C-alpha positions in Angstrom: 18.2 -42.3 16.6 18.9 -39.6 14.1 17.2 -41.3 11.1 13.8 -41.7 12.9 13.9 -38.1 14.0 14.3 -37.0 10.4 11.5 -39.3 9.2 9.2 -38.0 12.0 10.0 -34.4 11.0 9.3 -35.1 7.3 6.0 -36.7 8.2 5.0 -33.7 10.3 5.9 -31.3 7.5 3.8 -33.3 5.0 0.9 -33.6 7.4 1.0 -29.8 8.1 0.6 -29.1 4.4 -2.5 -31.2 4.1 -4.5 -29.3 6.8 -6.0 -26.6 4.5 -9.4 -26.3 3.0 -10.8 -24.8 -0.2 -12.3 -21.4 0.4 -15.4 -20.5 -1.6 -15.5 -17.1 -3.4 -18.6 -16.0 -1.5 -16.8 -16.3 1.8 -14.7 -13.3 0.9 -17.7 -11.2 0.1 -19.9 -12.3 3.0 -21.8 -9.2 4.4 -22.1 -10.9 7.8 -18.4 -10.4 8.2 -18.5 -6.6 7.5 -19.0 -5.6 11.2 -16.5 -8.0 12.7 -13.5 -6.7 14.6 -10.6 -8.7 13.5 -7.1 -9.1 14.8 -7.4 -8.6 18.6 -4.8 -11.1 19.9 -5.7 -10.6 23.6 -9.4 -9.7 23.2 -11.0 -6.3 22.9 -8.5 -3.5 23.5 -5.6 -5.9 23.4 -2.8 -6.1 20.9 -4.0 -5.3 17.4 -2.4 -7.5 14.7 -4.5 -7.1 11.6 -7.8 -5.5 10.8 -9.3 -2.5 12.5 -8.0 0.2 14.8 -8.4 0.2 18.5 -11.5 2.4 18.1 -13.2 -0.4 16.0 -13.4 1.8 12.9 -11.7 0.7 9.8 -10.4 4.2 8.9 -10.0 3.4 5.2 -7.5 0.5 5.8 -9.5 -2.3 4.2 -7.5 -5.3 3.3 -4.4 -3.2 2.6 -1.5 -2.9 4.9 -1.8 0.9 4.6 -4.5 3.5 4.5 -6.7 2.8 1.4 -7.4 6.5 0.8 -3.7 7.4 0.8 -2.9 4.4 -1.4 -5.6 5.2 -4.0 -4.7 8.9 -3.8 -1.1 8.1 -4.6 -2.0 5.8 -7.4 -4.3 8.4 -8.9 -1.8 11.2 -8.6 1.0 9.2 -10.2 -1.1 7.6 -12.9 0.5 9.8 -15.6 3.8 7.9 -15.0 4.4 4.3 -15.9 4.2 2.0 -12.9 7.2 -0.2 -12.1 6.1 -1.7 -8.8 3.3 -1.3 -6.3 3.2 -3.1 -2.9 -0.1 -2.4 -1.1 1.0 -4.3 2.0 4.3 -2.5 2.4 2.9 0.8 1.1 5.5 1.4 -1.6 4.8 2.7 -5.1 7.7 2.9 -7.6 7.3 4.5 -11.0 9.4 3.9 -14.0 11.3 6.7 -15.7 9.0 9.3 -17.3 10.0 11.9 -19.8 7.5 14.8 -20.2 6.6 15.3 -23.9 7.7 18.9 -23.7 11.2 17.9 -22.4 12.4 14.7 -24.0 16.0 15.1 -22.6 14.7 15.1 -19.0 13.2 12.2 -17.1 11.7 11.6 -13.6 11.2 8.7 -11.4 9.0 8.8 -8.2 8.9 6.5 -5.1 5.9 7.1 -2.8 5.7 5.6 0.7 2.4 5.3 2.5 3.5 5.2 6.2 0.5 3.9 8.1 -3.1 3.0 8.3 -4.4 6.4 9.3 -5.3 9.2 7.0 -2.8 11.8 8.3 -0.7 14.6 6.7 2.5 12.8 7.7 1.2 9.5 6.3 2.9 9.8 2.9 6.4 10.5 1.8 7.5 11.0 -1.8 11.0 10.9 -3.3 11.6 12.3 -6.7 14.6 11.5 -8.9 15.6 13.5 -12.0 18.0 12.8 -14.8 19.0 14.8 -17.9 20.4 13.5 -21.1 23.9 14.8 -21.6 25.7 13.6 -24.8 23.7 10.3 -24.8 24.2 9.6 -21.1 21.5 10.0 -18.4 23.0 12.0 -15.6 21.5 12.5 -12.1 20.6 16.1 -11.3 19.1 17.6 -8.1 15.4 18.0 -7.8 13.9 21.1 -6.1 12.7 20.1 -2.7 9.2 21.6 -3.3 8.6 19.0 -6.1 8.3 16.1 -3.6 6.2 18.3 -1.2 3.9 19.3 -4.1 3.3 15.7 -5.0 2.7 14.8 -1.3 0.1 17.6 -1.1 -1.7 16.4 -4.3 -1.8 12.8 -2.9 -3.2 14.1 0.4 -5.8 16.2 -1.4 -6.9 13.3 -3.6 -7.0 11.0 -0.5 -9.2 13.6 1.3 -11.6 13.8 -1.7 -11.8 10.0 -1.8 -12.6 10.0 2.0 -15.3 12.6 1.6 -16.8 10.7 -1.3 -16.9 7.5 0.7 -18.7 9.2 3.6 -21.2 10.7 1.3 -21.8 7.4 -0.4 -22.2 5.6 3.0 -24.7 8.3 4.2 -27.1 7.5 1.3 
């Protein structure tokens, strides 16, 4: 009895793998799909899984898991630092260590968290790490709290500018 169950399970797994189809490139860029409300599990006004907000507006989310304006604003703001990791679905950007040219014995690392799909002031959090070179060893030192706040403000300002630009472009 046990052996036929395993064979049946293996056949079901193999059959499930073969149910896909090739998706053409133009299906991703189909303008007929632009106005579709996606992700309502229980119909209009129901549980939203993916896609648009309950209002039916995209609010800059796009295909990302987070707000596209905050995401782009964070990438633009941190572009002077080398990028170690960027997860647009989880909303996490991690830079590598960066030493300013004017202070080679000091280096910084930044982690930016985009916290949601709406463009809001509390939608971004930044953590800054700082090290100084002391006798050939990098040592962690505290960062002033206003450094993270200043980066958050710059990200929000850039995101707002990107939002304004998209509205102006759409109005043309």
